[in-house]
Rosetta silent file (secondary structure, phi, psi, omega in degrees, C-alpha in Angstrom):
SEQUENCE: MTGDKEKRRAISREAARRRRRVESEVFEDLSRLLPLEPAVQAHLDKPSVIRLTLSYIRMHTVLKVMGGGDELRSCDGGHEEVEDAEASGEINLYLRILEGFLIVLSSEGDMIYLSDNVSKYMGLTQNELIGHNIFEFTHPCDHDEIRSNLRLTAEEVWSGAKRDFVVRIKSAPTYRGRSANLKSATWKVLHCQGRAKVCVVSSSVSCLLLTCQPLPLSHTLLSTHTFTSQHSMDMRFTHCDQRITLLLGYSAEELLGRSIYDLCHTLDVNHLAKNHLNLCFKSQSVSGQYRMLVSGGGYVWVETHSAVIPSVRPCKSRPGAHQPLCILCVTYVLSGVEEPSLQLSVDQMVHIQV
SCORE:     score description
SCORE:     0.000 S_00000001
   1 L     0.000  -43.689  178.570   46.098   61.692  -23.012 S_00000001
   2 H   -63.682  -37.641  179.331   42.972   60.715  -24.908 S_00000001
   3 H   -63.824  -37.356  178.240   45.035   58.368  -27.045 S_00000001
   4 H   -65.446  -39.526  178.995   46.364   56.583  -23.922 S_00000001
   5 H   -63.429  -43.998  179.557   42.824   56.075  -22.618 S_00000001
   6 H   -63.111  -37.801 -179.980   41.682   54.590  -25.912 S_00000001
   7 H   -65.227  -42.811  178.976   44.725   52.325  -25.956 S_00000001
   8 H   -65.236  -38.558  178.343   44.002   51.070  -22.409 S_00000001
   9 H   -64.465  -39.996  178.727   40.354   50.475  -23.321 S_00000001
  10 H   -64.538  -41.951  178.433   41.405   48.538  -26.417 S_00000001
  11 H   -63.946  -40.654 -179.741   43.793   46.405  -24.340 S_00000001
  12 H   -66.072  -41.691  178.819   41.034   45.820  -21.751 S_00000001
  13 H   -64.220  -41.165  179.388   38.514   44.828  -24.421 S_00000001
  14 H   -64.658  -40.514  177.887   40.985   42.438  -26.000 S_00000001
  15 H   -63.781  -39.778  178.810   41.789   40.900  -22.597 S_00000001
  16 H   -65.562  -41.908  177.949   38.045   40.466  -21.925 S_00000001
  17 H   -62.480  -42.170  179.813   37.543   38.828  -25.336 S_00000001
  18 H   -63.956  -41.062  179.564   40.469   36.497  -24.687 S_00000001
  19 H   -63.821  -43.059  178.581   39.103   35.609  -21.244 S_00000001
  20 H   -66.093  -37.438  179.530   35.661   34.860  -22.663 S_00000001
  21 H   -65.074  -44.246  178.702   37.193   32.791  -25.463 S_00000001
  22 H   -63.768  -41.437  178.601   39.244   30.728  -23.005 S_00000001
  23 H   -61.895  -43.250  179.287   36.176   30.310  -20.783 S_00000001
  24 H   -63.450  -39.681  179.183   34.087   29.137  -23.750 S_00000001
  25 H   -64.689  -39.513  178.556   36.782   26.655  -24.736 S_00000001
  26 H   -62.703  -44.313  179.890   36.890   25.279  -21.174 S_00000001
  27 H   -67.511  -35.947  176.497   33.104   24.818  -21.160 S_00000001
  28 H   -64.643  -43.000  177.720   33.167   23.197  -24.598 S_00000001
  29 H   -62.629  -40.631 -179.323   35.842   20.752  -23.436 S_00000001
  30 H   -66.056  -41.889 -179.760   33.830   20.060  -20.288 S_00000001
  31 H   -65.908  -33.423  179.046   30.604   19.452  -22.214 S_00000001
  32 H   -69.142  -22.589  178.828   32.387   17.012  -24.553 S_00000001
  33 H   -79.749  -17.111  179.993   33.412   14.957  -21.520 S_00000001
  34 L   -72.282  143.511 -178.853   29.788   14.497  -20.447 S_00000001
  35 L   -78.656   66.250 -177.959   28.186   11.167  -21.497 S_00000001
  36 L  -127.375  160.918  175.399   25.657   12.876  -23.779 S_00000001
  37 L   -63.680  144.277  178.881   24.779   12.806  -27.459 S_00000001
  38 H   -54.633  -36.489  179.654   26.812   15.324  -29.540 S_00000001
  39 H   -64.954  -34.451  178.743   23.589   17.075  -30.585 S_00000001
  40 H   -74.654  -41.773  179.729   22.701   17.615  -26.922 S_00000001
  41 H   -58.073  -37.728 -175.403   26.210   18.744  -25.994 S_00000001
  42 L   -68.228  -20.323 -175.197   26.157   21.437  -28.668 S_00000001
  43 L  -109.456   12.717  179.077   23.074   23.136  -27.181 S_00000001
  44 L   -82.576  133.922  173.116   24.060   23.199  -23.504 S_00000001
  45 L   -86.621  173.045 -173.779   24.465   26.606  -21.865 S_00000001
  46 H   -63.332  -44.939  177.113   27.119   27.219  -19.216 S_00000001
  47 H   -59.592  -36.026  179.551   24.872   26.770  -16.145 S_00000001
  48 H   -67.911  -38.174  178.096   23.625   23.470  -17.592 S_00000001
  49 H   -61.601  -45.146  179.744   27.190   22.247  -18.167 S_00000001
  50 H   -63.847  -45.993 -178.328   28.087   23.015  -14.544 S_00000001
  51 H   -61.117  -46.835 -178.451   24.875   21.422  -13.233 S_00000001
  52 H   -70.183  -35.361  178.788   25.258   18.223  -15.285 S_00000001
  53 H   -64.390  -45.722  179.331   28.976   17.945  -14.536 S_00000001
  54 H   -62.653  -41.149  179.125   28.423   18.141  -10.782 S_00000001
  55 H   -66.284  -39.353  178.844   25.634   15.553  -10.986 S_00000001
  56 H   -63.984  -42.145  179.286   27.779   13.249  -13.112 S_00000001
  57 H   -62.965  -42.689 -179.303   30.656   13.480  -10.618 S_00000001
  58 H   -66.137  -41.914 -179.991   28.316   12.726   -7.717 S_00000001
  59 H   -67.163  -39.138  177.779   26.727    9.783   -9.526 S_00000001
  60 H   -62.049  -39.998  178.430   30.139    8.446  -10.532 S_00000001
  61 H   -64.856  -42.842  178.758   31.229    8.634   -6.889 S_00000001
  62 H   -60.152  -48.577 -178.378   28.107    6.791   -5.750 S_00000001
  63 H   -64.949  -37.687 -178.153   28.600    4.000   -8.287 S_00000001
  64 H   -67.338  -42.076 -177.271   32.293    3.716   -7.531 S_00000001
  65 H   -78.223  -41.644 -175.856   31.805    3.447   -3.777 S_00000001
  66 H   -76.182  -39.979 -171.716   28.608    1.376   -3.760 S_00000001
  67 H  -121.316   10.682  179.199   29.320   -1.030   -6.549 S_00000001
  68 L    92.063  -13.599  173.587   33.042   -0.969   -7.151 S_00000001
  69 H    52.607 -127.609 -174.446   32.729    1.485  -10.056 S_00000001
  70 H   -65.952  -23.071 -179.584   35.475    1.213  -12.655 S_00000001
  71 H   -67.028  -24.773 -179.808   36.980   -1.779  -10.885 S_00000001
  72 H   -82.676  -14.670 -177.221   33.932   -3.820  -11.867 S_00000001
  73 L   -76.783  150.462  177.500   34.263   -2.928  -15.536 S_00000001
  74 L   -71.271  143.737  177.869   36.007   -5.236  -17.952 S_00000001
  75 L   -75.052  -15.408 -179.535   39.475   -4.188  -19.057 S_00000001
  76 L   -84.230  104.743 -177.524   38.573   -5.217  -22.579 S_00000001
  77 H   -63.669  -24.275 -178.632   37.231   -2.046  -24.202 S_00000001
  78 H   -66.680  -34.505 -178.750   35.813   -4.033  -27.125 S_00000001
  79 H   -86.791  -18.039 -172.925   33.261   -5.781  -24.917 S_00000001
  80 H   -62.897  -44.877 -178.231   32.436   -2.724  -22.796 S_00000001
  81 H   -65.506  -38.615  178.584   30.220   -1.014  -25.379 S_00000001
  82 H   -64.610  -44.188  179.608   28.331   -4.251  -26.063 S_00000001
  83 H   -63.446  -41.807  178.959   27.769   -4.813  -22.332 S_00000001
  84 H   -62.758  -41.269 -179.949   26.593   -1.204  -21.862 S_00000001
  85 H   -65.203  -41.474  179.240   24.154   -1.530  -24.789 S_00000001
  86 H   -65.069  -42.386  179.893   22.752   -4.803  -23.408 S_00000001
  87 H   -64.193  -41.440  179.558   22.396   -3.317  -19.906 S_00000001
  88 H   -63.493  -43.475  178.748   20.668   -0.219  -21.284 S_00000001
  89 H   -63.402  -38.647  179.357   18.213   -2.324  -23.282 S_00000001
  90 H   -66.154  -41.910  178.792   17.456   -4.479  -20.230 S_00000001
  91 H   -63.092  -44.183  179.323   16.820   -1.394  -18.057 S_00000001
  92 H   -61.283  -36.927  177.382   14.503    0.112  -20.693 S_00000001
  93 H   -63.823  -45.831  178.566   12.563   -3.170  -20.800 S_00000001
  94 H   -59.580  -42.509 -177.576   12.149   -3.148  -17.016 S_00000001
  95 H   -66.738  -36.258  177.050   10.958    0.476  -17.077 S_00000001
  96 H   -65.990  -38.703  179.430    8.362   -0.257  -19.759 S_00000001
  97 H   -68.471  -41.410 -178.695    7.059   -3.164  -17.677 S_00000001
  98 H   -73.561  -19.925 -174.997    7.017   -1.074  -14.495 S_00000001
  99 L    55.821   54.129  179.583    5.385    1.871  -16.290 S_00000001
 100 L  -164.848 -168.084 -179.611    7.585    4.345  -14.463 S_00000001
 101 E  -134.800  162.594  178.432   11.035    5.901  -14.244 S_00000001
 102 E   -96.581  145.495  175.248   14.133    5.656  -12.060 S_00000001
 103 E  -143.907  140.807  174.584   15.421    8.487   -9.896 S_00000001
 104 E  -118.494  121.757 -178.579   18.444    8.820   -7.597 S_00000001
 105 E  -110.787  139.812  172.094   18.217   11.523   -4.922 S_00000001
 106 E   -76.519  173.007 -179.262   21.003   12.860   -2.740 S_00000001
 107 L   -66.935  -15.749  176.502   20.391   13.296    0.994 S_00000001
 108 L   -94.698   -3.307  179.556   19.559   16.974    0.268 S_00000001
 109 L    95.475    6.256  177.171   16.987   16.066   -2.401 S_00000001
 110 E   -72.558  136.742  178.743   19.131   16.832   -5.466 S_00000001
 111 E   -85.493   99.097 -176.449   18.245   14.688   -8.495 S_00000001
 112 E   -90.276  -11.256  172.919   21.629   13.247   -9.424 S_00000001
 113 E  -160.305  141.543  169.186   20.181   10.771  -11.920 S_00000001
 114 E  -139.503  145.669  175.526   16.900   10.096  -13.748 S_00000001
 115 L   -69.265  152.568 -171.778   16.179    7.530  -16.447 S_00000001
 116 H   -69.981  -11.131  178.079   15.673    9.081  -19.887 S_00000001
 117 H   -84.163    7.697  179.139   11.992    8.038  -20.055 S_00000001
 118 H   -62.579  -27.435 -179.288   11.129   10.639  -17.375 S_00000001
 119 H   -61.921  -27.322  179.248   10.019   13.013  -20.151 S_00000001
 120 H   -64.319  -29.328 -174.732    7.027   10.737  -20.798 S_00000001
 121 H  -104.202  -30.204 -176.991    5.695   11.494  -17.317 S_00000001
 122 H  -110.093  -15.730 -179.269    6.946   15.012  -16.530 S_00000001
 123 L    80.397   -0.060  176.225    7.287   16.614  -19.962 S_00000001
 124 L  -117.001  144.917 -175.939   10.884   17.634  -19.169 S_00000001
 125 L   -77.504  165.785  177.427   13.936   15.792  -20.443 S_00000001
 126 H   -54.224  -45.249 -176.706   16.490   13.958  -18.371 S_00000001
 127 H   -71.349  -25.888  177.541   19.081   16.692  -18.968 S_00000001
 128 H   -75.253  -22.292 -175.289   16.672   19.457  -17.986 S_00000001
 129 H  -100.816  -34.905 -176.300   16.000   17.811  -14.613 S_00000001
 130 L   -58.605  133.298  179.073   19.333   16.325  -13.500 S_00000001
 131 L    95.771  -18.309  176.599   21.045   18.529  -10.928 S_00000001
 132 L   -83.394  165.559 -179.921   17.879   20.303   -9.830 S_00000001
 133 E   -91.404  140.520 -177.523   16.283   19.759   -6.432 S_00000001
 134 H   -61.307  -28.044 -177.778   13.216   17.521   -6.114 S_00000001
 135 H   -68.904  -18.880  177.974   11.499   20.161   -3.954 S_00000001
 136 H   -71.550  -19.696 -172.251   11.309   22.509   -6.965 S_00000001
 137 L  -118.773   -2.890 -177.553    8.943   20.087   -8.717 S_00000001
 138 E  -107.098  160.126 -177.724    6.905   18.498   -5.916 S_00000001
 139 L   -64.887  134.135 -178.551    3.793   19.710   -4.110 S_00000001
 140 H   -55.204  -33.157 -179.506    4.636   21.887   -1.063 S_00000001
 141 H   -70.197  -14.287 -179.751    2.368   19.761    1.162 S_00000001
 142 H   -97.649   -2.510 -173.844    4.525   16.695    0.360 S_00000001
 143 H   -64.353  -39.844  179.856    7.882   18.259    1.281 S_00000001
 144 H   -63.596  -38.794  179.165    7.857   17.083    4.904 S_00000001
 145 H   -67.131  -38.408  177.964    7.171   13.505    3.808 S_00000001
 146 H   -64.839  -43.892  179.402   10.019   13.654    1.276 S_00000001
 147 H   -61.109  -40.686 -179.691   12.408   15.017    3.916 S_00000001
 148 H   -65.088  -31.545  178.422   11.468   12.243    6.336 S_00000001
 149 H   -79.506  -25.369  176.133   12.237    9.641    3.650 S_00000001
 150 H   -76.688  -25.363 -177.002   15.573   11.284    2.816 S_00000001
 151 L   -77.968  140.465 -179.531   16.533   11.223    6.489 S_00000001
 152 L  -119.573  136.720  172.790   18.308    8.131    7.827 S_00000001
 153 L   -86.846  170.101 -178.935   18.441    6.815   11.378 S_00000001
 154 H   -61.599  -38.350 -179.656   21.518    5.108   12.808 S_00000001
 155 H   -67.871  -37.174 -176.764   19.924    1.668   12.399 S_00000001
 156 H   -70.123  -24.745  178.739   18.963    2.328    8.775 S_00000001
 157 H   -57.807  -37.347 -176.179   22.544    3.221    7.861 S_00000001
 158 H   -91.914  -24.040 -174.415   23.493   -0.427    8.268 S_00000001
 159 H   -95.578  -12.112 -177.123   20.303   -2.103    7.075 S_00000001
 160 L    64.922   67.790 -168.942   19.670   -0.184    3.804 S_00000001
 161 L   -60.548  142.546  175.343   16.165    0.944    4.735 S_00000001
 162 E   -78.252  153.347  177.197   13.243    0.450    2.358 S_00000001
 163 E  -131.162  137.590 -179.883   11.196    3.421    1.216 S_00000001
 164 E  -152.378  107.299 -178.214    7.549    3.424    0.085 S_00000001
 165 E  -154.125  168.905 -177.871    5.596    6.680   -0.221 S_00000001
 166 E  -120.935  131.709  178.562    3.327    8.703   -2.506 S_00000001
 167 E  -134.123  160.922  174.421    4.097   12.222   -3.760 S_00000001
 168 E  -106.773  129.883 -176.429    2.638   14.740   -6.193 S_00000001
 169 E  -128.805  149.736 -178.977    4.996   16.047   -8.869 S_00000001
 170 E   -65.160  136.282  179.963    4.603   18.635  -11.622 S_00000001
 171 E  -130.758  118.158 -174.854    3.639   17.149  -14.966 S_00000001
 172 L   -93.403  -20.879 -178.149    3.888   19.262  -18.116 S_00000001
 173 E   -60.825  140.797  175.841    2.703   16.894  -20.919 S_00000001
 174 L   -99.851  174.491 -177.111   -0.701   17.747  -22.370 S_00000001
 175 L   -66.791  -17.231  177.441   -3.256   15.314  -23.795 S_00000001
 176 L   -89.832    2.286  178.927   -1.878   16.046  -27.287 S_00000001
 177 L    90.021   -2.262  178.443    1.595   14.908  -26.288 S_00000001
 178 L   -86.338  171.736  179.138    3.044   18.409  -26.170 S_00000001
 179 E  -105.840  128.114  178.475    4.730   20.012  -23.167 S_00000001
 180 L   -86.426  168.501  174.140    2.960   22.812  -21.333 S_00000001
 181 L   -64.516  139.941 -175.083    4.623   25.648  -19.450 S_00000001
 182 H   -62.291  -27.440  179.388    5.789   24.399  -16.048 S_00000001
 183 H   -67.849  -28.119  179.358    3.850   27.189  -14.322 S_00000001
 184 H  -102.948   14.950 -178.279    0.610   25.771  -15.722 S_00000001
 185 L   -69.120  152.645  176.439    1.602   22.129  -15.169 S_00000001
 186 E   -92.478  172.363  177.788   -0.768   19.742  -13.419 S_00000001
 187 E   -97.651  129.136  175.080    0.059   17.481  -10.484 S_00000001
 188 E  -108.703  134.643 -179.384    0.786   13.821  -11.180 S_00000001
 189 E   -88.477  126.105 -179.032    0.628   11.355   -8.296 S_00000001
 190 E  -116.565  136.365  172.440    3.663    9.048   -8.097 S_00000001
 191 E   -97.162  112.906 -174.067    4.095    5.875   -6.093 S_00000001
 192 E  -106.649  126.925  178.577    7.790    5.818   -5.082 S_00000001
 193 E  -133.768  143.913  177.896    9.496    2.645   -3.884 S_00000001
 194 E   169.831 -155.630 -177.302   13.151    1.891   -3.273 S_00000001
 195 E  -137.829  152.344  171.641   16.019    1.834   -0.806 S_00000001
 196 E   -87.390  131.428  178.845   18.353    4.230    0.914 S_00000001
 197 E  -113.508  130.581 -174.441   21.974    3.596    0.000 S_00000001
 198 L  -129.046  136.210  172.305   24.688    4.793    2.355 S_00000001
 199 L   -99.751  116.464 -177.296   28.465    4.980    2.098 S_00000001
 200 L   -66.534  -31.396 -178.146   29.936    4.581    5.580 S_00000001
 201 L   -67.359  -42.505 -176.752   33.242    6.133    4.478 S_00000001
 202 L  -141.518  111.274 -178.175   31.666    9.355    3.237 S_00000001
 203 H   -67.854  -11.518 -178.128   28.101   10.385    4.066 S_00000001
 204 H   -68.797  -15.767  179.647   28.210   12.887    1.200 S_00000001
 205 H  -106.580   16.513  172.987   27.422   10.082   -1.247 S_00000001
 206 L   -66.212  143.398 -176.219   24.389    8.784    0.609 S_00000001
 207 E  -153.048  169.555  177.951   21.440    8.553   -1.730 S_00000001
 208 E  -120.704  119.280  179.504   17.909    7.308   -2.273 S_00000001
 209 E  -102.619  118.532 -172.400   17.297    4.971   -5.232 S_00000001
 210 E  -131.729  147.322  163.706   13.621    4.924   -6.259 S_00000001
 211 E  -103.866  132.873 -176.487   11.306    3.641   -8.943 S_00000001
 212 E  -116.205  120.113 -179.757    8.422    6.079   -9.522 S_00000001
 213 E  -115.076  130.227  178.450    5.146    4.828  -10.982 S_00000001
 214 E   -72.186  147.285  176.661    2.294    7.173  -11.905 S_00000001
 215 L  -112.997  147.409   -4.821   -1.132    6.512  -10.423 S_00000001
 216 L   -73.325  149.787 -179.068   -3.572    5.176  -11.341 S_00000001
 217 L   -69.916  132.570 -177.370   -1.561    2.373  -12.921 S_00000001
 218 L   -71.337  -17.198  178.872   -2.674    1.683  -16.485 S_00000001
 219 L   -93.443   18.531  175.565   -2.142   -2.054  -15.981 S_00000001
 220 L   -73.240   86.891 -176.515   -4.800   -2.153  -13.243 S_00000001
 221 L  -107.260  152.575  179.239   -6.780   -4.950  -14.928 S_00000001
 222 L   -88.972  141.130  178.550   -9.522   -7.105  -13.507 S_00000001
 223 L  -144.634 -176.913 -179.452   -8.992  -10.846  -13.185 S_00000001
 224 L   -67.775  -17.680  179.676  -10.405  -13.788  -11.283 S_00000001
 225 L  -105.242   26.640 -177.713   -8.165  -12.840   -8.322 S_00000001
 226 E  -135.002  141.972  172.285   -9.342   -9.209   -8.245 S_00000001
 227 E  -135.764  150.817  178.941  -12.442   -7.494   -6.909 S_00000001
 228 E  -107.087  150.733  177.701  -13.638   -3.884   -7.073 S_00000001
 229 E  -149.662  156.410  177.360  -15.372   -1.947   -4.322 S_00000001
 230 E  -123.067  140.898 -173.541  -16.685    1.525   -3.668 S_00000001
 231 E  -134.665  155.984  167.788  -16.447    3.276   -0.294 S_00000001
 232 L   -73.367  173.760 -175.482  -17.485    6.436    1.465 S_00000001
 233 L   -67.634  -14.601  174.701  -14.659    8.763    2.480 S_00000001
 234 L   -96.413   15.128  174.048  -14.399    6.987    5.859 S_00000001
 235 L    71.096   27.608  171.782  -13.799    3.690    3.973 S_00000001
 236 E   -88.515  139.212 -178.405  -17.224    2.115    4.598 S_00000001
 237 E   -63.731  129.084  169.970  -18.431   -0.166    1.816 S_00000001
 238 E  -114.439  -15.631  176.547  -21.137    1.340   -0.407 S_00000001
 239 E  -163.676  148.153  176.165  -20.760   -1.231   -3.193 S_00000001
 240 E  -154.349  140.642 -179.113  -18.759   -4.396   -3.861 S_00000001
 241 L   -79.985  166.454 -170.604  -18.748   -6.828   -6.760 S_00000001
 242 L   -72.263  -13.978 -177.820  -19.708  -10.474   -6.340 S_00000001
 243 H   -66.622  -17.890  179.351  -16.191  -11.837   -6.805 S_00000001
 244 H   -63.538  -26.552  179.171  -15.418  -11.040   -3.167 S_00000001
 245 H   -65.245  -42.583  179.048  -17.560  -14.049   -2.201 S_00000001
 246 H   -69.951  -32.019 -172.732  -15.258  -16.453   -4.078 S_00000001
 247 H   -90.108  -39.815 -175.622  -12.102  -14.750   -2.784 S_00000001
 248 H  -120.697  -11.482  177.377  -12.927  -13.874    0.843 S_00000001
 249 L    90.994  -10.375  178.857  -16.210  -15.673    1.560 S_00000001
 250 L   -85.943  149.196  172.003  -18.266  -12.571    2.383 S_00000001
 251 L   -85.691  150.888 -178.959  -21.383  -11.666    0.424 S_00000001
 252 H   -61.295  -33.551 -176.859  -21.448   -8.214   -1.141 S_00000001
 253 H   -69.210  -39.774 -176.038  -24.676   -7.385    0.739 S_00000001
 254 H   -72.309  -16.393  179.174  -23.341   -8.132    4.224 S_00000001
 255 H   -86.138  -16.415 -176.929  -20.383   -5.772    3.703 S_00000001
 256 L   -60.223  129.135 -179.319  -22.510   -2.693    2.902 S_00000001
 257 L    87.082  -12.226  178.302  -22.066   -0.070    5.621 S_00000001
 258 L   -89.184  152.754 -179.289  -19.102   -1.874    7.186 S_00000001
 259 E   -85.363  147.546  176.190  -15.620   -0.383    7.301 S_00000001
 260 H   -65.561  -22.179  178.313  -12.716   -1.913    5.418 S_00000001
 261 H   -66.344  -24.610  177.109  -10.813   -1.664    8.713 S_00000001
 262 H   -65.866  -25.058 -178.013  -13.102   -4.429   10.059 S_00000001
 263 H   -98.403   -1.926 -175.614  -11.571   -6.790    7.490 S_00000001
 264 E   -90.226  140.765  174.394   -7.958   -5.710    7.999 S_00000001
 265 L   -60.550  138.054 -175.680   -5.464   -7.702   10.078 S_00000001
 266 H   -54.944  -38.564 -178.067   -4.774   -5.852   13.337 S_00000001
 267 H   -70.929  -13.076 -177.759   -1.037   -5.631   12.652 S_00000001
 268 H  -109.201    7.168 -177.235   -1.703   -3.916    9.302 S_00000001
 269 H   -63.070  -43.400  179.536   -4.219   -1.281   10.447 S_00000001
 270 H   -62.471  -36.557  178.161   -1.582    1.490   10.647 S_00000001
 271 H   -63.191  -43.843  179.754   -0.413    0.562    7.154 S_00000001
 272 H   -69.123  -35.533  178.842   -3.968    0.849    5.834 S_00000001
 273 H   -64.701  -37.721  176.688   -4.503    4.137    7.703 S_00000001
 274 H   -62.686  -41.917  177.491   -1.448    5.633    5.974 S_00000001
 275 H   -63.109  -38.088  179.078   -2.913    4.633    2.619 S_00000001
 276 H   -63.910  -41.872  177.560   -6.236    6.230    3.651 S_00000001
 277 H   -64.208  -42.253  176.718   -4.475    9.528    4.465 S_00000001
 278 H   -57.631  -40.836  179.218   -2.704    9.474    1.111 S_00000001
 279 H   -63.019  -45.827 -176.693   -6.083    9.078   -0.556 S_00000001
 280 H   -65.385  -36.541 -175.606   -7.645   11.984    1.329 S_00000001
 281 H   -93.166  -30.173 -171.689   -4.772   14.382    0.612 S_00000001
 282 H  -119.210   -3.188  173.436   -3.513   13.199   -2.795 S_00000001
 283 L    76.442  -17.063  179.788   -6.609   11.571   -4.369 S_00000001
 284 E  -143.375  151.794  179.301   -4.767    8.386   -5.425 S_00000001
 285 E  -167.411  159.671  171.112   -2.727    5.733   -3.665 S_00000001
 286 E  -121.843  129.529 -171.488   -1.402    2.158   -3.658 S_00000001
 287 E   -72.636  -27.356 -164.554   -1.656    0.353   -0.337 S_00000001
 288 E    78.346 -179.087 -174.983    1.261   -2.024   -0.650 S_00000001
 289 E   -81.068  133.610  173.376    0.769   -5.563    0.695 S_00000001
 290 E  -147.645  170.453 -175.579   -1.446   -6.099    3.741 S_00000001
 291 E  -102.059  132.213  177.941   -3.563   -8.907    5.195 S_00000001
 292 E  -116.291  132.631 -175.212   -7.337   -9.085    4.783 S_00000001
 293 E   -72.092  143.720 -178.877   -9.392  -11.430    6.962 S_00000001
 294 L  -103.637  140.999  177.953  -11.296  -14.300    5.348 S_00000001
 295 L   -60.661  127.110  179.923  -14.800  -15.312    6.358 S_00000001
 296 L    98.785  -18.999  178.031  -14.590  -18.391    8.569 S_00000001
 297 L   135.860  151.357  179.498  -10.953  -17.915    9.563 S_00000001
 298 L    85.526 -172.676 -177.670   -7.492  -17.076    8.291 S_00000001
 299 E  -154.015  162.550  174.107   -6.360  -14.270    6.023 S_00000001
 300 E  -126.364  153.097  174.679   -5.039  -13.544    2.534 S_00000001
 301 E   -85.736  133.638 -177.646   -2.387  -11.077    1.382 S_00000001
 302 E  -137.163  167.088  171.170   -3.790   -8.313   -0.837 S_00000001
 303 E  -139.705  134.329 -175.033   -2.835   -5.012   -2.447 S_00000001
 304 E  -117.674  128.928  172.974   -5.338   -2.230   -3.130 S_00000001
 305 E  -102.372  125.344 -170.535   -5.153    0.495   -5.795 S_00000001
 306 E  -130.486  154.596  176.350   -7.449    3.378   -4.866 S_00000001
 307 E  -151.329  145.177  175.344   -8.657    6.709   -6.217 S_00000001
 308 E   -89.502  126.440 -177.815  -11.046    9.433   -5.018 S_00000001
 309 E  -136.540  162.732  172.454  -13.780   10.095   -7.590 S_00000001
 310 E   -65.647  142.487 -179.858  -17.208   11.817   -7.684 S_00000001
 311 L   -64.041  141.700  179.453  -19.952    9.491   -6.531 S_00000001
 312 L   -76.083  -15.099  179.584  -21.929    7.851   -9.328 S_00000001
 313 L   -99.845  111.573  179.537  -25.111    8.388   -7.316 S_00000001
 314 L   -68.314  157.856  179.831  -26.264   12.050   -7.444 S_00000001
 315 L   -77.626  114.946 -175.776  -27.725   13.702   -4.390 S_00000001
 316 L   -72.667  -32.213 -177.378  -31.541   13.419   -4.731 S_00000001
 317 L   -71.299  -28.895  179.299  -32.338   15.964   -2.014 S_00000001
 318 L  -131.864   86.276 -175.001  -30.258   18.671   -3.726 S_00000001
 319 L   -59.454  -31.031 -177.296  -30.223   18.057   -7.490 S_00000001
 320 L   -87.211   -5.377 -175.933  -28.062   21.111   -8.190 S_00000001
 321 L   -76.536  161.975  177.674  -25.475   20.332   -5.542 S_00000001
 322 L   -66.921  147.118  178.065  -22.023   18.928   -6.250 S_00000001
 323 L   -68.231  137.226  177.517  -21.751   15.155   -6.291 S_00000001
 324 L   -66.631  155.952  179.268  -20.268   13.739   -3.069 S_00000001
 325 E   -86.153  151.895  174.127  -16.846   12.139   -3.278 S_00000001
 326 E  -143.081  170.991 -178.730  -16.255    8.418   -2.887 S_00000001
 327 E  -113.232  125.090  177.305  -13.305    6.045   -3.006 S_00000001
 328 E  -102.606  127.610 -176.898  -12.997    3.446   -5.761 S_00000001
 329 E  -122.949  139.751  168.846  -10.759    0.464   -4.955 S_00000001
 330 E  -118.259  116.337 -173.995   -9.362   -2.382   -7.020 S_00000001
 331 E  -110.420  125.755  178.353   -8.026   -5.087   -4.696 S_00000001
 332 E   -98.164  126.806  174.261   -5.643   -7.827   -5.858 S_00000001
 333 E   -88.728  117.421 -170.613   -5.591  -11.078   -3.871 S_00000001
 334 L   -99.679  -10.368 -176.184   -1.937  -12.127   -3.865 S_00000001
 335 L  -144.940  171.640  170.200   -2.009  -15.372   -1.884 S_00000001
 336 L   -81.004 -179.703 -179.763   -4.127  -18.287   -0.827 S_00000001
 337 L   -72.004  126.420  177.651   -5.748  -18.462    2.606 S_00000001
 338 E  -105.430  142.416 -179.278   -3.127  -18.639    5.358 S_00000001
 339 L    48.562   58.693 -175.322   -3.845  -20.107    8.830 S_00000001
 340 L   -63.207  -20.230 -179.532   -7.484  -20.981    7.937 S_00000001
 341 L   -87.654   -2.213 -175.972   -8.205  -22.375   11.413 S_00000001
 342 L   -97.471  121.437  175.727   -7.275  -19.102   13.136 S_00000001
 343 L   -97.139  119.963 -177.163  -10.077  -16.639   13.970 S_00000001
 344 L  -108.849    2.665 -178.101   -8.737  -13.106   14.376 S_00000001
 345 L  -150.569  148.648  176.619  -12.068  -11.284   14.518 S_00000001
 346 H   -60.820  -35.017 -179.942  -15.488  -11.723   16.085 S_00000001
 347 H   -60.088  -37.695  177.945  -16.966  -11.308   12.603 S_00000001
 348 H   -66.871  -41.745 -178.275  -15.127  -14.442   11.468 S_00000001
 349 H   -67.871  -40.726  178.483  -16.351  -16.469   14.460 S_00000001
 350 H   -62.301  -38.673 -177.493  -19.949  -15.328   14.012 S_00000001
 351 H   -66.362  -30.062  179.273  -19.824  -16.341   10.375 S_00000001
 352 H   -69.291  -37.657 -174.928  -18.802  -19.863   11.327 S_00000001
 353 H   -73.793  -21.885 -177.487  -21.749  -20.244   13.656 S_00000001
 354 L   -68.163    0.000    0.000  -24.307  -19.155   11.027 S_00000001
């Protein structure tokens, strides 16, 4: 009787070993099919293989439906590798210029693709992130805003709606270039811009294609078409450099104590208010393009890069107190004066009469 039990146990163990061996072979075959370097394939665990495979299938479906997929590829295999290498090099060039990375999100927030330079900004590799949900890595206070951008209205399905928002995401790189533990990661502010892409045939392949740029942008340089200003937290001018006189016609002194909203085109006030909220909650923001009124009449198109910083002026009444916060802005003038004969504000009309 004991011998029969041992025999059954031996048969069961052998069957389990065979099952595990077959399973391992299936996963090895599956990992070899993934478009990854052999060195990366060799170190993938089973959950990672499943996660990357599902993401690859979803991305392949998106490309096939949105852009024609394999039908757009050349039938000549000899040229295909050359074309892929050229396309990859061109994309990498664009990403270096943009100082950011690409991300494709499903309608549920799953990251089905990220460009391989994401590790520079998050400290995690492309393969470690693909297949995970964006909500696992973003600030909880930003989740509602992300959901609203993932959501599509009936009109947007046909128009391919634009997206422009700011989020905070976990960033593991340290100042020495190493990667910290994700639990101790800091928050990096990203400016995300892109479009929602929708497949009418199957909503399951709807996605959000975004470029994500960290703030503040390192290419925020001063030029003859740029001026800097400092504001209180309610966006009133506390300092402005003299270049604003050449660009907008106002003197730096007359702007002190005035709100930036006084200089904003009425149709762009809500746009500027959204940027102001981003600043208050996330400490950094990019306004996008809006119109700023010119002294004497007309307006120019501008874009403002902003950050919340400690005030450079300490509190004299309480020397030991914390420094108050202020907003530092770098504003780029993007156009010449448009409609110079049109007065859109009493301030412009008063300036003419002086």
